[in-house]
Residue, then its C-alpha position, 0 to 999 in steps of 0.5 A: m655422815s656423823v662420827v658414830e656412823v663412819k666409825d659403825t661403818v668402818r667397823k662392819l667393813f674391818s668385820d667383813y675384811l678379817e671375815k672373806h680372809a679368815q684373820r681373826k676378829t679380836p678385840e685388839r684389833f677392834a680397839i686399835l681401828d677405833e683409836v685410829y678413827s678417833i684421831n683427827d690428823h696424821f698419826d705414827v706406830d708409836g704415836l699410836y701405840s702410846r696413846l693404846k697404852e695410855k688407856k690400858y688397852p693390852v696391846s702390843r707394838a707387834t699387834v698395832y703395826n699388823t693391824l695398821e698393815l690390814l687396815l691399810e690392805c682394805d683401804l680404811v688406813t692411808r699411809h705417807q711415807f716421809g723420806k727414808n723413815l717417817a712413816l705417817y699413816e691417817k684414816s682414809y675412809a669417808y675424808k677429803q683426800h689432801d696435798h702434803l708439803i714435804 
């Protein structure tokens, strides 16, 4: 599956999830999803927020947190908790499982 096909598929899955759960389909949520699926490594919320701000997307930190929670609920993102205070995320659709060393 190509990168474009993956992005199209995850957009459709996310759109269907939002519709099914009576959530709004906002451009900000889809911008966050697109950014997540353009990152090829683990990321944290602050790093994602910074990337979006650099690209001039009009999103708040709260929108990033809330959208990540939605993406977790519909299994498009996985959260890894490393210690008490470090949570890293990664895209999870069409990507291989791998191990993490702590």
